[in-house]
C-alpha positions, -999 to 999 in steps of 0.1 A, spaced: 661 231 285 689 219 262 672 237 232 670 269 252 707 266 261 715 261 224 696 292 215 716 312 240 749 298 226 738 309 192 733 344 205 766 344 223 784 332 191 770 363 173 781 387 200 817 393 188 803 402 154 776 425 168 803 443 188 826 445 158 800 460 135 781 481 160 775 516 146 790 507 112 773 513 79 765 481 59 754 486 23 732 458 9 725 454 -28 691 437 -28 681 417 -59 676 383 -75 652 358 -60 653 374 -26 635 403 -41 608 382 -58 600 354 -34 573 364 -8 589 341 18 624 354 11 612 390 12 600 385 48 632 368 58 652 397 43 631 422 62 636 403 95 674 403 88 675 440 82 654 447 113 677 426 135 708 443 122 691 476 128 681 468 163 716 455 174 732 488 163 743 483 127 733 509 101 720 491 70 716 510 37 697 491 10 702 497 -28 678 476 -49 675 466 -86 644 455 -105 654 445 -140 630 416 -143 600 436 -133 610 464 -157 613 440 -186 579 425 -177 561 459 -177 579 470 -209 567 438 -226 531 444 -214 533 480 -227 548 468 -260 578 490 -255 610 477 -272 638 469 -248 672 455 -256 706 449 -239 741 456 -252 770 440 -232 746 432 -204 734 468 -200 699 479 -208 695 505 -236 673 532 -220 652 553 -243 630 580 -230 600 557 -230 620 530 -213 632 555 -187 596 564 -177 590 527 -170 623 523 -152 614 551 -128 578 539 -124 590 504 -115 620 512 -94 609 544 -75 572 539 -76 567 502 -71 597 482 -58 611 509 -36 578 515 -18 572 478 -16 605 473 3 599 503 25 564 492 34 576 457 42 604 469 65 581 493 83 556 465 87 583 445 106 592 475 128 622 491 110 621 528 104 626 528 66 624 556 40 627 553 2 646 577 -20 662 578 -54 693 597 -66 670 624 -77 661 633 -42 681 663 -32 702 654 -63 724 633 -40 734 611 -70 744 628 -102 753 610 -134 762 615 -171 753 594 -201 774 562 -204 773 566 -242 741 583 -253 743 572 -289 746 535 -278 729 533 -244 705 563 -243 697 573 -207 718 546 -191 743 565 -170 775 564 -151 778 581 -117 797 613 -115 792 623 -79 774 613 -47 766 636 -18 767 613 13 752 640 35 717 632 24 720 595 34 740 603 65 713 626 77 687 599 73 709 574 92 714 600 119 676 602 123 675 564 127 661 557 92 670 527 71 675 543 36 662 523 7 676 536 -25 664 532 -61 693 535 -86 681 564 -106 704 594 -108 698 631 -116 715 651 -143 732 685 -143 708 696 -170 675 713 -161 643 692 -166 663 661 -175 645 627 -171 674 613 -152 696 583 -157 691 545 -153 721 533 -132 733 497 -128 723 488 -92 755 469 -85 776 499 -95 753 523 -77 756 502 -45 794 502 -48 796 540 -53 772 547 -24 793 524 -1 824 543 -10 808 577 -5 795 566 29 827 550 41 808 517 47 824 489 66 810 463 42 790 459 10 770 428 4 755 417 -29 725 393 -27 725 371 -58 710 339 -72 743 319 -68 761 307 -37 789 331 -45 819 330 -68 825 294 -80 855 276 -94 854 255 -126 841 226 -106 813 246 -91 828 247 -57 824 279 -36 854 301 -33 849 315 2 877 342 2 893 360 -27 919 388 -30 917 413 -58 946 394 -75 926 362 -73 896 379 -89 916 393 -117 932 359 -124 898 342 -124 884 368 -148 914 363 -171 910 325 -173 873 327 -178 862 312 -144 844 345 -136 823 354 -166 789 367 -177 768 384 -151 793 377 -123 818 401 -139 800 434 -131 794 422 -95 831 414 -88 841 446 -105 817 465 -82 833 446 -53 868 456 -64 858 492 -69 843 493 -34 872 478 -15 897 500 -33 875 530 -25 878 524 12 852 497 20 867 471 43 852 440 26 828 430 -1 806 399 -1 786 381 -27 761 358 -11 731 336 -21 699 355 -16 679 323 -20 692 311 14 669 321 43 686 347 66 717 347 44 726 382 56 727 371 92 747 340 84 773 360 65 776 389 90 770 372 124 787 338 121 823 328 117 818 305 87 796 328 65 777 316 35 792 333 4 824 348 -11 842 376 6 865 398 -15 894 416 3 922 438 -8 
């Protein structure tokens, strides 16, 4: 009986957060180990389903860099990075779209549907809801920066009770253009802003933002983030993530979170408990 009572207490503890976020859009950037481990994939799908069933409106934006690199290597297509960004030739772009839209996107959609969510997969090319231009064509090729997002497309899917699963590939204003490869963190941030999301959550392979002693920093303001970047505490791959967080919160998103996707049910722990499990970034 005591175990049953504890279960009820857990549900009651989550109730204030369920009420607070009911009917709110939550954008989740899905990547890292959570996207590659079979066990973590299932836990992620369960988390999304629960959020969906209790009245939140999850929108998923996914990456897939490791699988893109793996297939490029198998096909013997040269791939390289400059400043952490993939140089996207036309041949690389074909593989990017194949992996993101054709493989990973449909895998996530299928898993969510298997668990009982009503998921549908799209990319920025669908209805041209995400348009981009070349970041620097001579340097990065078809790696793009987002120019505009039409939120109506995603809002219509949400209104029909779908969970949108978005591959970060954007369309171009040019006819018959192969499209642009977009950094998934930045795509998630721009989509969250366009939708007026309550929160944006980045699933990563670290506990969150860490100090120089590897201790988790649970809450940071934008000033804190800039100071930590200036002194080198935030560096490498964490820089584009915190930049995406800052862009989101200054674009109208209430809070941004960086959490450890290697922790089972990390999404629920961050959203529906008072302690959370990662770093939240606020204005």
